C-alpha positions in Angstrom: 32.7 -50.6 53.2 32.3 -47.0 53.2 29.7 -44.2 52.9 27.6 -42.4 55.9 25.2 -45.3 56.6 26.5 -48.8 56.1 24.4 -52.5 55.9 27.0 -55.0 55.9 25.9 -59.2 56.0 22.8 -58.0 57.9 20.6 -61.1 58.6 17.4 -61.2 61.4 15.6 -64.3 62.7 12.9 -64.7 64.7 12.5 -67.1 66.9 9.6 -68.3 69.0 6.7 -71.2 70.0 9.0 -73.8 68.4 9.5 -71.5 64.9 12.6 -70.3 63.2 11.9 -67.4 60.6 14.5 -65.8 58.6 13.3 -62.3 57.8 16.7 -61.0 56.4 19.2 -63.3 54.9 22.2 -61.7 54.1 21.8 -57.6 53.1 25.1 -55.7 52.5 24.8 -52.1 50.9 25.7 -48.5 51.8 24.4 -45.2 51.6 26.3 -42.1 50.9 25.9 -38.7 52.8 23.6 -36.5 51.3 21.9 -39.3 49.1 18.3 -40.0 48.4 18.1 -43.6 48.3 14.8 -45.6 47.7 14.6 -49.7 49.2 11.6 -51.4 47.4 10.7 -55.0 47.0 8.0 -57.5 47.0 5.6 -57.5 50.2 6.5 -59.5 52.6 10.7 -59.1 52.4 11.3 -57.6 55.1 12.0 -54.0 54.6 10.2 -52.8 57.8 12.6 -55.0 59.4 15.8 -54.1 58.0 14.5 -50.5 58.6 14.1 -51.3 62.3 17.9 -52.9 62.5 19.0 -50.1 61.2 17.0 -47.8 63.7 18.4 -49.2 66.6 15.2 -50.5 67.1 15.9 -54.2 66.5 18.9 -56.2 67.5 20.2 -57.7 64.3 20.9 -61.9 63.9 24.4 -61.2 62.9 26.4 -58.4 60.8 26.3 -54.6 61.3 24.9 -51.1 60.9 27.2 -48.6 61.0 26.5 -44.7 60.9 30.1 -42.6 60.3 31.7 -45.7 60.9 30.4 -46.4 64.3 28.5 -49.7 65.2 24.3 -48.9 65.8 23.2 -50.8 68.7 20.4 -48.6 69.6 18.9 -45.4 68.4 21.5 -43.3 67.3 21.5 -39.6 68.2 22.3 -38.4 64.5 18.7 -40.5 63.1 15.5 -39.9 62.9 12.4 -42.3 61.8 9.0 -41.2 60.3 7.0 -43.8 60.4 3.7 -45.2 58.1 1.3 -45.1 60.7 1.2 -40.7 61.7 -1.4 -41.5 63.4 -0.3 -43.7 66.3 3.0 -41.5 66.4 1.8 -38.4 67.5 0.0 -37.4 70.7 -3.6 -36.5 70.1 -3.7 -34.6 74.0 -0.9 -32.9 72.7 -0.9 -29.6 70.3 1.3 -29.7 67.2 3.9 -27.3 68.4 4.1 -30.2 71.4 4.8 -33.3 69.3 7.4 -31.2 67.1 9.2 -30.3 70.5 8.9 -33.5 72.4 12.4 -35.4 70.9 14.0 -32.4 71.4 13.7 -32.2 75.6 16.5 -35.3 75.2 18.8 -32.6 74.2 20.9 -30.1 75.9 18.9 -26.8 74.3 17.6 -23.7 75.9 13.9 -23.1 75.2 14.2 -20.3 72.9 16.6 -22.7 70.8 13.7 -25.5 70.7 10.8 -23.2 70.0 13.4 -21.8 67.1 13.8 -25.4 65.6 10.1 -26.4 65.9 8.6 -23.1 64.3 11.5 -23.6 61.5 10.6 -27.5 60.8 6.9 -26.8 60.7 7.5 -24.1 58.1 9.1 -26.3 56.5 6.5 -28.1 56.0 4.1 -25.8 55.1 2.0 -26.0 58.7 4.4 -22.6 60.4 0.4 -21.6 61.4 -0.6 -24.6 62.9 1.2 -25.2 66.3 -1.8 -24.4 67.9 -3.9 -27.3 66.7 -4.3 -30.8 68.0 -3.7 -33.7 65.5 -7.0 -34.6 65.6 -8.5 -31.2 63.8 -6.0 -32.0 60.8 -6.0 -34.3 58.2 -3.9 -37.2 57.4 -1.7 -35.8 55.0 -0.9 -32.5 57.5 -0.7 -35.1 60.5 1.9 -37.0 58.5 3.6 -33.6 57.6 3.8 -33.2 61.5 5.6 -36.4 62.1 8.2 -35.5 59.2 8.9 -31.7 61.5 9.4 -33.2 63.6 12.0 -35.7 62.5 13.7 -32.7 61.0 13.2 -30.1 64.0 16.1 -33.3 65.7 18.6 -32.2 63.0 19.4 -35.7 61.6 22.3 -36.3 59.4 20.1 -39.9 58.3 16.6 -39.6 58.2 14.9 -43.2 57.9 11.8 -43.1 56.4 9.0 -46.0 56.5 6.4 -46.0 53.8 5.7 -42.8 55.1 3.0 -42.2 52.6 1.0 -45.3 52.4 -2.2 -44.4 54.9 -2.9 -41.2 52.2 -4.7 -40.3 49.3 -3.0 -40.1 45.6 -3.1 -36.1 45.5 -1.7 -36.0 48.8 1.2 -38.1 48.2 2.0 -36.5 45.5 2.3 -33.6 47.0 4.4 -35.1 50.3 7.0 -36.9 47.8 7.7 -33.1 46.3 7.7 -32.0 49.5 10.8 -34.7 50.8 12.4 -34.1 47.2 12.2 -30.2 48.1 13.7 -31.0 51.6 16.4 -33.3 50.6 17.4 -30.9 48.1 16.7 -27.6 50.4 18.4 -29.1 53.5 21.3 -31.9 52.4 20.0 -34.5 54.4 20.9 -38.7 53.8 17.6 -40.4 53.3 16.8 -44.0 53.1 13.2 -44.2 51.9 11.6 -47.4 52.1 7.8 -48.1 50.1 6.2 -50.6 48.1 5.3 -48.3 45.3 7.6 -48.8 42.3 6.3 -45.2 40.9 7.4 -43.4 44.0 10.9 -45.2 44.2 11.8 -43.9 40.7 10.8 -40.4 41.2 11.6 -39.9 44.6 15.4 -41.6 44.4 19.0 -41.4 43.2 19.0 -44.5 43.7 16.8 -47.7 44.0 17.9 -50.3 46.2 15.7 -53.7 44.6 15.4 -56.3 47.7 14.0 -60.0 47.2 11.9 -62.0 48.3 12.1 -62.9 52.2 14.8 -64.4 52.9 15.8 -61.3 52.2 19.4 -60.5 49.9 19.9 -56.9 47.1 19.1 -58.1 44.1 19.7 -55.1 42.4 21.0 -51.2 42.9 19.6 -49.4 40.3 20.9 -46.0 39.6 18.3 -43.4 38.7 19.8 -40.9 35.9 16.5 -38.7 35.9 16.8 -34.9 36.3 17.7 -33.8 39.4 14.9 -31.8 39.1 10.9 -33.4 39.1 7.5 -32.8 38.9 4.4 -34.8 39.2 3.8 -33.5 35.3 6.5 -34.3 33.5 8.9 -36.3 35.5 6.3 -39.3 34.7 5.7 -39.0 31.4 9.1 -39.0 30.7 10.4 -42.3 28.2 13.3 -42.6 30.4 11.1 -42.8 33.5 9.0 -45.4 32.1 12.1 -47.7 31.8 13.5 -47.6 34.8 10.0 -48.2 36.1 9.5 -51.3 33.8 13.1 -52.6 35.0 12.2 -52.5 39.0 8.9 -53.6 38.2 10.6 -56.9 36.3 13.1 -57.2 39.0 10.2 -57.6 41.7 7.7 -60.0 39.8 11.1 -62.1 38.8 11.8 -62.1 43.0 8.3 -63.3 43.9 9.2 -65.9 41.5 12.6 -66.5 43.1 14.4 -65.4 40.1 16.6 -62.4 38.9 16.5 -61.4 35.5 19.6 -62.0 33.3 20.8 -64.0 35.9 
């Protein structure tokens, strides 16, 4: 199996208190360098479990995750994660710039280089003037931009995003979706974006991985053949957008029933 990031036969079973829960059964897929892939599935299908295994935060029961051909056995240096709960991932007693700089301190970088990376990352997410503010002084959407900036400053090859816009309002969500598309296009980062929102998956992704209900397998891989230049006004009324979102919706509803359309 080739690809910058590959998952092969991944299985995760939780055991404890006399219970055994098979969260992920047999997941196999690849993400190529420079791809933006969205992963969507029914609620409770193990999306976050999968992401934690890929990030080296959980040890799979069997199978493996490879980054550039090397097994992921702990958080790899070439990967960054943006979590859903931005409020918990930012330290309220630290200023925005300090929050963004924090992961850089484990790298052997000069103070000048760290500050340059922080300034560039904040500028990239539209918060160039916010370095001196505290997270609690910012809106929810701005706080999530800070979390994205922190990941960007780390200069990752792969960015994993775990339902990062679930807690913000619809208008902010649309702005953040366009931000991610722009960063992906401008920086060439490989992104795996986990979401429960079907429209978001189709709007953002170049490819959508549709997961089955738990215990989870990849039910379908759908290529999103929309124009690379997308915007909220025109892309979402494109007839092809409607066709693609309908296909994803059908697959997820079928997954909830335990059947696969056309199988």
